C-alpha positions in Angstrom: 53.4 43.5 14.1 56.5 41.6 15.3 57.2 38.2 13.9 56.8 36.4 17.2 53.3 37.8 17.7 52.1 36.3 14.4 53.6 32.9 15.4 51.8 33.0 18.7 48.5 33.8 16.9 49.0 30.8 14.6 49.7 28.5 17.5 46.5 29.6 19.2 44.5 28.9 16.1 46.0 25.4 15.7 45.4 24.7 19.4 41.8 25.7 19.2 41.3 23.3 16.3 42.8 20.4 18.3 40.7 21.1 21.4 37.4 21.9 19.6 34.6 19.3 20.3 33.7 17.8 16.9 32.1 14.6 18.1 28.5 15.9 17.7 25.9 14.2 19.8 27.5 12.0 22.4 26.8 10.2 25.7 26.3 12.4 28.7 28.4 10.0 30.8 31.4 7.7 30.1 30.7 4.1 29.2 32.0 3.0 32.6 29.3 5.2 34.3 26.4 3.7 32.3 24.6 0.3 32.6 21.6 -1.4 31.1 19.2 -3.9 32.4 16.0 -5.4 30.9 14.1 -5.6 34.1 11.3 -3.0 34.1 7.9 -4.8 34.2 6.0 -1.6 33.7 7.3 -0.4 30.3 5.8 -1.0 26.9 7.3 -0.2 23.6 4.2 0.5 21.4 1.8 2.7 23.3 0.0 3.5 20.1 -1.4 0.0 20.0 -3.9 1.2 22.6 -5.5 3.4 20.1 -5.4 0.7 17.4 -7.1 -1.8 19.7 -9.7 0.7 20.7 -10.5 1.4 17.0 -10.7 -2.3 16.3 -13.1 -2.7 19.3 -15.3 0.2 18.0 -15.7 -1.4 14.6 -16.6 -4.7 16.2 -13.6 -6.5 14.7 -13.7 -9.4 17.2 -17.4 -10.1 16.5 -16.7 -10.0 12.7 -13.9 -12.5 13.1 -15.9 -14.9 15.2 -19.0 -14.5 13.0 -17.3 -15.4 9.7 -14.2 -17.4 10.3 -15.3 -20.8 11.5 -12.5 -23.4 11.8 -13.4 -26.8 13.3 -11.6 -27.4 16.6 -10.1 -23.8 16.8 -11.3 -21.5 19.6 -10.7 -17.8 20.3 -10.5 -16.9 16.7 -11.1 -13.2 17.5 -8.1 -13.1 19.9 -5.8 -14.9 17.5 -6.7 -12.7 14.5 -6.6 -9.6 16.7 -3.0 -10.5 17.9 -1.9 -11.0 14.3 -3.3 -7.6 13.2 -2.0 -5.7 16.2 1.4 -7.2 15.8 1.5 -6.1 12.2 0.4 -2.6 13.1 3.4 -2.5 15.4 5.8 -3.6 12.6 5.8 -7.4 12.8 6.8 -9.0 9.5 7.2 -12.6 10.5 5.6 -15.0 13.0 8.4 -14.7 15.5 8.0 -10.9 15.6 4.6 -11.4 17.2 6.5 -11.7 20.5 6.7 -7.9 20.6 3.2 -8.0 22.0 4.5 -9.9 25.1 6.9 -7.7 27.0 7.0 -5.4 30.0 3.6 -4.2 31.0 1.8 -5.3 27.8 -0.2 -7.9 29.8 -1.5 -5.1 32.1 -2.9 -3.1 29.1 -4.0 -5.9 26.7 -5.7 -9.3 27.3 -5.9 -12.2 25.0 -2.5 -11.8 23.4 -1.3 -15.1 21.9 2.2 -16.5 21.6 3.9 -16.8 18.2 3.8 -20.6 18.3 0.0 -20.5 18.8 -0.4 -18.0 16.0 1.7 -20.1 13.7 -0.5 -23.2 14.4 -3.6 -21.1 13.9 -2.5 -19.9 10.5 -1.6 -23.4 9.4 -5.2 -24.5 10.2 -6.6 -22.3 7.4 -7.9 -23.8 4.2 -8.8 -21.9 1.0 -12.4 -21.6 2.2 -11.3 -20.2 5.6 -9.2 -17.6 3.8 -12.2 -16.5 1.8 -14.1 -16.2 5.1 -11.3 -14.0 6.4 -11.5 -11.9 3.3 -15.1 -11.3 4.1 -14.0 -10.0 7.5 -11.6 -7.7 5.8 -14.3 -6.4 3.5 -16.7 -5.7 6.3 -14.0 -4.1 8.5 -13.2 -1.8 5.6 -16.7 -0.5 5.5 -16.8 0.0 9.3 -13.5 1.8 9.2 -14.9 4.2 6.6 -17.9 4.8 8.9 -15.6 5.3 12.0 -13.2 7.6 10.3 -15.2 9.4 7.5 -12.2 11.5 6.4 -10.2 8.4 5.5 -12.0 8.5 2.1 -13.5 12.0 1.8 -16.1 12.6 -1.0 -16.4 8.9 -1.6 -20.0 9.5 -2.6 -18.9 11.7 -5.5 -15.9 10.1 -7.2 -13.3 7.4 -6.4 -10.8 5.3 -8.3 -10.3 1.6 -7.8 -6.8 0.6 -8.8 -5.8 -3.1 -9.3 -2.3 -4.5 -9.6 -0.3 -7.5 -8.7 3.1 -8.1 -7.2 5.5 -10.9 -6.8 6.8 -11.8 -3.3 10.0 -13.8 -3.4 10.2 -17.0 -1.3 13.2 -19.2 -0.6 11.9 -22.3 1.1 11.7 -25.4 -1.2 8.5 -26.6 0.5 6.5 -23.4 -0.1 3.1 -24.4 -1.5 2.3 -22.5 -4.7 5.7 -21.0 -5.2 6.7 -20.7 -8.9 8.8 -18.6 -11.2 6.7 -15.7 -12.3 7.0 -12.8 -14.7 9.8 -11.2 -12.6 12.1 -14.2 -13.1 12.4 -15.2 -9.4 10.5 -17.8 -7.5 7.7 -16.6 -5.3 4.0 -16.1 -4.7 1.7 -13.5 -6.4 -0.4 -11.1 -4.5 -3.3 -9.3 -6.2 -4.2 -5.9 -4.6 -7.1 -3.6 -5.1 -7.0 -0.1 -3.6 -9.6 2.8 -3.3 -8.7 6.4 -3.6 -10.6 9.7 -3.7 -9.4 13.0 -5.0 -8.3 14.1 -1.5 -7.3 10.8 0.2 -4.5 8.4 0.5 -5.3 4.9 -0.8 -7.1 2.2 1.3 -7.0 -1.5 0.4 -10.5 -2.8 -0.4 -9.5 -6.3 -1.7 -6.6 -8.8 -1.9 -6.0 -12.3 -3.0 -2.9 -14.6 -2.9 -2.1 -16.6 -6.1 0.5 -19.1 -7.2 3.7 -17.5 -8.4 3.1 -18.4 -12.1 -0.3 -16.7 -12.3 -0.6 -14.0 -15.0 -1.9 -10.6 -13.9 -5.5 -11.0 -15.0 -6.0 -14.5 -13.6 -9.0 -14.3 -11.2 -8.9 -10.5 -11.3 -12.5 -10.1 -12.5 -13.7 -12.0 -9.4 -11.6 -9.8 -7.0 -12.7 -6.7 -8.9 -16.4 -7.7 -8.5 -15.9 -8.2 -4.7 -14.0 -5.0 -4.4 -16.6 -2.9 -6.2 -19.3 -4.4 -4.0 -17.4 -3.4 -0.9 -16.9 0.1 -2.2 -20.6 0.4 -3.0 -21.5 -0.8 0.6 -19.0 1.8 2.0 -20.9 4.7 0.4 -19.6 5.1 -3.1 -22.7 6.3 -4.9 -21.0 8.4 -7.5 -18.6 7.7 -10.3 -16.2 4.8 -9.8 -13.2 4.5 -12.2 -11.3 1.2 -12.4 -7.7 1.7 -13.4 -5.2 -1.0 -14.4 -2.1 -1.6 -16.5 -1.8 -3.6 -19.6 -1.7 -6.9 -17.7 -5.4 -6.5 -17.1 -6.4 -5.5 -20.6 -8.9 -8.3 -21.2 -12.6 -8.8 -21.7 -13.3 -10.4 -18.3 -11.9 -7.4 -16.3 -13.8 -4.9 -18.4 -17.0 -6.9 -18.2 -16.8 -7.2 -14.4 -16.3 -3.4 -14.3 -19.3 -2.5 -16.5 -21.6 -5.0 -14.7 -20.9 -3.2 -11.5 -21.8 0.2 -13.1 -18.2 1.5 -13.0 -16.0 3.1 -15.7 -12.8 1.6 -16.8 -9.4 3.0 -17.7 -6.9 0.3 -18.7 -3.6 0.5 -20.5 -3.9 -1.1 -23.9 -1.4 -3.6 -25.1 0.1 -2.4 -28.4 -1.1 -5.4 -30.4 -1.8 -5.3 -34.1 -5.3 -4.0 -33.8 -4.3 -1.1 -31.5 -1.3 -0.2 -33.8 -3.6 -0.2 -36.8 -6.0 2.2 -35.1 -3.1 4.4 -34.1 -1.6 4.4 -37.6 -5.0 5.7 -38.9 -4.8 8.8 -36.8 -4.2 12.0 -38.9 -0.9 13.8 -38.2 -2.8 17.1 -37.5 -5.0 15.4 -34.8 -2.2 15.4 -32.1 -2.3 18.0 -29.3 0.9 19.0 -27.6 0.9 19.1 -23.8 3.6 20.3 -21.5 3.8 18.8 -18.0 4.3 21.1 -15.1 6.4 18.4 -13.6 8.3 15.9 -15.6 6.8 12.4 -15.6 8.7 9.1 -15.9 8.3 7.2 -19.1 6.8 3.7 -18.3 9.1 2.0 -20.8 12.4 3.6 -20.2 12.1 5.5 -16.9 13.2 8.7 -18.8 11.7 11.9 -17.5 9.3 13.4 -20.1 8.4 17.1 -19.9 6.2 17.2 -23.0 4.2 14.9 -25.2 1.5 14.8 -27.8 -2.0 13.3 -27.1 -5.0 12.4 -29.2 -7.8 10.0 -29.2 -9.7 7.6 -31.4 -12.1 4.7 -31.0 -11.1 1.1 -30.6 -12.9 -2.2 -30.4 -11.7 -4.9 -28.1 -12.8 -8.3 -29.4 -12.9 -11.6 -27.6 -14.0 -15.1 -28.5 -15.4 -15.4 -24.9 -17.5 -12.3 -24.8 -19.1 -9.5 -26.7 -17.0 -6.9 -28.3 -16.4 -3.6 -26.4 -16.0 -0.3 -28.2 -14.6 2.7 -26.3 -12.2 5.6 -26.4 -8.5 5.0 -27.1 -6.5 7.9 -25.7 -3.0 7.8 -27.1 0.1 9.6 -25.9 3.3 9.7 -27.9 6.9 10.9 -27.1 9.9 10.9 -29.4 11.9 7.6 -29.4 15.4 8.0 -27.9 16.7 4.6 -28.6 19.1 5.1 -31.5 18.9 1.4 -32.6 15.1 1.5 -32.9 15.2 4.8 -34.7 17.7 3.5 -37.3 15.7 0.3 -37.8 12.4 2.1 -38.3 14.0 4.6 -40.7 15.8 1.9 -42.7 12.5 0.0 -43.0 10.7 3.1 -44.4 13.6 4.2 -46.6 13.4 7.8 -45.4 14.1 10.0 -42.4 11.2 10.7 -40.1 10.5 11.1 -36.4 10.0 7.8 -34.5 7.7 7.8 -31.6 6.9 5.6 -28.6 3.1 5.2 -28.0 1.2 4.6 -24.8 -2.5 3.9 -25.2 -5.4 3.9 -22.7 -8.6 2.0 -23.4 -11.3 3.8 -21.5 -15.0 4.9 -21.3 -14.1 7.7 -18.8 -16.3 10.6 -19.7 -13.7 13.2 -18.7 -12.1 15.5 -21.4 -9.2 13.9 -23.2 -6.3 15.6 -21.4 -7.9 15.2 -17.9 -8.7 11.5 -18.6 -5.1 10.8 -19.7 -3.8 12.5 -16.5 -6.2 10.7 -14.3 -5.2 7.3 -15.7 -1.5 8.0 -15.0 -2.4 8.4 -11.3 -2.9 4.6 -11.3 0.7 4.4 -10.2 -0.5 5.2 -6.6 -1.2 1.5 -6.2 2.5 0.7 -6.5 3.1 3.0 -3.4 0.6 0.8 -1.4 2.4 -2.3 -2.5 5.7 -0.8 -1.5 4.2 0.2 1.8 3.0 -3.4 2.4 6.4 -4.9 1.5 8.2 -2.6 3.9 6.0 -4.0 6.7 4.0 -7.1 7.1 4.3 -8.3 3.5 8.1 -8.3 3.7 7.7 -12.1 4.2 5.2 -14.8 3.5 6.2 -16.8 6.5 4.5 -20.2 6.2 5.0 -23.2 4.0 1.2 -23.6 3.6 -0.4 -21.6 0.8 -3.6 -20.9 2.7 -1.6 -19.7 5.8 0.1 -17.2 3.6 -3.3 -16.1 2.2 -4.5 -15.4 5.8 -1.2 -13.6 6.5 -1.9 -11.3 3.4 -5.4 -10.6 4.6 -4.1 -9.7 8.1 -1.6 -7.3 6.5 -4.4 -5.6 4.6 -6.5 -5.1 7.7 -3.4 -3.8 9.6 -2.7 -1.3 6.7 -6.3 0.0 6.8 -6.3 0.4 10.6 -3.0 2.2 10.5 -4.2 4.5 7.7 -7.4 5.3 9.7 -5.3 6.2 12.7 -3.2 8.6 10.6 -6.4 10.3 9.4 -7.7 10.6 13.0 -4.4 12.1 14.0 -5.0 15.1 11.8 -3.8 16.7 8.5 -0.1 16.1 9.3 -0.5 12.3 9.1 -3.5 11.9 6.7 -1.4 11.1 3.6 1.8 9.8 5.1 3.1 6.3 4.6 2.2 3.7 7.2 5.8 3.4 8.2 5.8 7.0 9.2 2.6 6.6 11.1 4.0 3.6 12.8 7.2 5.4 13.8 5.5 8.5 15.1 2.1 7.4 16.5 2.4 3.6 17.2 5.8 2.7 18.5 6.0 5.2 21.4 7.5 3.9 24.7 5.3 4.3 27.8 5.3 3.5 31.5 2.2 1.7 32.8 1.0 2.9 36.2 -2.0 1.8 38.1 -3.8 3.8 40.8 -7.3 3.6 42.1 -8.3 0.9 39.5 -7.2 3.2 36.7 -4.3 2.6 34.4 -2.2 5.6 33.2 0.2 5.6 30.4 3.2 7.9 31.0 4.6 8.8 27.6 7.8 10.7 26.7 7.6 14.4 27.5 8.1 16.7 24.4 7.3 13.9 22.0 7.2 15.8 18.7 4.0 14.1 17.5 2.1 14.4 20.7 -0.8 16.5 19.3 -1.6 13.8 16.7 -1.6 11.0 19.3 -3.9 13.1 21.5 -6.2 13.7 18.6 -6.6 10.0 18.1 -7.1 9.4 21.8 -9.8 12.1 22.1 -11.7 11.0 18.9 -11.8 7.4 20.0 -12.8 8.2 23.6 -16.2 6.7 24.5 -19.0 9.2 24.5 
């Protein structure tokens, strides 16, 4: 091949590189040929709120709100509470965001929507007693949601787990009532959350309570737990109920509230002197090695653990305020990796030996030891729910009044449960997904509102990837 032919071929290759379109997805027209205008009165941005509003109507949410929340001088409680919940379902995480319910053709589809300023005034009218009334609404709505969407908690009558945990929400206003520095080190308010899960379901929230920032984990937990277990019983939990919690709830009051309700408990035990004494008395040949099919994170270090040793003994939890409780103490141990702790322990003993980290569970769960230990570790699912809340309505506690923020938390819980039920009604694809995913795929869908012959039609995007799920909800909620 002549030299000039090779040069021509090289030039063609370089030219193709320069002219090849590497911009990926791009506008179909130039910027000069495009324009934008916010002027269509028939568009809405969250067509999925139609299904949410229909589910709320079918469970009688408005009647529950009017029947239990009684604030002197405040009218239309059902419409105001309904606006708060629908706004949160659509993604509102502050009072100003409630304006997303008032755009385009929303007033043609919904009635009774209230302005953010009205909703802010309404929240500030709450007292602690009114928040407790609102929590009663949330409890009864939970029961009705389970009736309306039975698959939201399948096999609830056989076995379920109630997980309780708390979280700190940072606040920054100097006038926030109840804001204190808590165990996390930052200033905020403390939210106590109780979830319910079955072996085949994603968690639902059955109870919540807002507390001052400096409250320790177990403060008032026994009262919330008693209310939650009563709610779960009313919802059809006639089988075994297992209450799971971390070491912050290792106290007599929580265990007593659990046993009074006829439930079992599985609580991480603090490694105090009595627990360490019981662990030290375990014979070395009593440990059973287990290999995890998937590595699990160590709760102390975050290190992934693929194997451990497990055994059990008995332990008695004593308390000056109540009777002593004796139950199983299931102990898991893994080799210590911290070289400083290893050296200190070996120097104290004067000989070389393996140093372990211990994790103990105080429980009366009748399951076999390995299964009971595995079941307790599933308690971490409540942290996913807390993360879900903080990525949506609980991203802020917007008011300076403590009771207003308590009502905001309760609204967020109801919105979470409604959204979870919609995901279950949509079908298997959405049954266990996070509420953020359900919101993105089934709630915040644009639609054009058209009216003809006294009928309203929503024209949704053609080829919407999650159309079957939306249609499933629509059909299941259609009046019969």
